[in-house]
C-alpha positions as CSV (number, residue, x, y, z in Angstrom):
1,M,-10.3,-59.6,-40.2
2,W,-7.7,-58.5,-43.6
3,P,-10.0,-58.1,-47.1
4,L,-9.3,-60.6,-49.4
5,Y,-8.5,-58.1,-51.9
6,D,-7.1,-54.9,-52.2
7,K,-7.8,-51.5,-54.2
8,R,-6.9,-53.6,-56.6
9,G,-8.0,-56.9,-57.3
10,L,-4.5,-58.2,-56.0
11,P,-4.2,-60.1,-53.1
12,W,-3.3,-59.4,-50.6
13,P,-0.7,-60.9,-48.4
14,L,0.8,-62.0,-52.5
15,F,2.0,-58.9,-53.9
16,D,3.3,-55.7,-52.0
17,K,1.9,-51.7,-52.9
18,Q,4.1,-52.4,-55.7
19,G,2.6,-55.2,-57.7
20,R,5.7,-57.5,-57.1
21,P,4.5,-60.6,-54.8
22,R,5.5,-60.5,-51.7
23,T,9.3,-63.0,-51.5
24,W,7.9,-64.1,-47.6
25,V,4.4,-65.6,-49.2
26,V,6.0,-67.1,-52.1
27,I,8.9,-68.5,-50.4
28,P,7.5,-70.7,-48.1
29,L,4.4,-72.0,-50.1
30,F,7.2,-73.5,-51.8
31,V,8.9,-75.1,-49.0
32,F,5.3,-76.4,-47.7
33,M,4.6,-78.0,-51.0
34,T,7.8,-79.7,-51.5
35,A,7.9,-81.0,-47.4
36,A,4.9,-82.1,-47.8
37,Y,5.6,-83.8,-51.7
38,I,8.7,-85.6,-49.2
39,L,6.0,-87.0,-47.0
40,V,3.8,-87.9,-48.9
41,A,6.3,-89.5,-50.7
42,I,8.4,-90.8,-47.9
43,A,4.9,-92.3,-46.8
44,V,3.5,-94.7,-50.5
45,T,7.3,-95.8,-50.0
46,L,7.6,-97.7,-47.0
47,Y,3.9,-98.1,-47.5
48,F,3.1,-99.8,-51.3
49,G,7.6,-100.9,-51.9
50,L,9.4,-99.6,-54.6
51,A,7.4,-100.7,-57.1
52,Y,4.3,-98.0,-56.3
53,A,6.9,-95.8,-55.5
54,E,9.1,-95.3,-58.1
55,I,4.9,-94.7,-60.5
56,Y,3.8,-92.5,-57.3
57,W,7.5,-90.4,-57.8
58,I,7.4,-89.5,-61.3
59,L,4.1,-88.9,-62.1
60,S,4.1,-86.6,-58.7
61,G,7.0,-85.0,-59.1
62,F,4.7,-83.7,-62.8
63,F,1.9,-82.5,-61.6
64,L,4.6,-80.9,-58.2
65,F,6.5,-79.4,-61.4
66,L,3.0,-78.3,-63.1
67,L,1.8,-76.9,-59.3
68,A,4.5,-74.8,-59.3
69,A,4.4,-74.1,-62.9
70,G,0.9,-72.7,-62.3
71,L,2.2,-70.2,-59.5
72,F,4.6,-68.5,-61.4
73,A,2.0,-68.0,-63.8
74,F,-0.4,-66.1,-62.1
75,I,1.4,-64.9,-60.0
76,M,3.6,-63.0,-63.0
77,K,0.4,-62.7,-64.9
78,R,-1.1,-60.9,-61.6
79,R,2.0,-58.5,-61.1
80,Q,1.4,-57.8,-64.9
81,E,-2.7,-57.1,-64.4
82,A,-1.0,-54.6,-61.7
83,K,1.9,-52.9,-64.0
84,T,-1.5,-51.4,-66.5
85,R,-3.8,-50.9,-63.4
């Protein structure tokens, strides 16, 4: 079992030893988040019809954007912390 954090306090799967985000973790994360979003959106569209689906697409797209922006900010903040250590 791998430790959750390395000696510098960085979560080990997200960053390499130089503090750079690992693309093999970050890119699939965005791909799976987007795929889950699309699958749920299709299910909502088919189940509720277009009236609810329009609201869902707008709101969930906005929250997906906030989630992606938050993940990006977290990664950049941790990368900056790794550079200062």
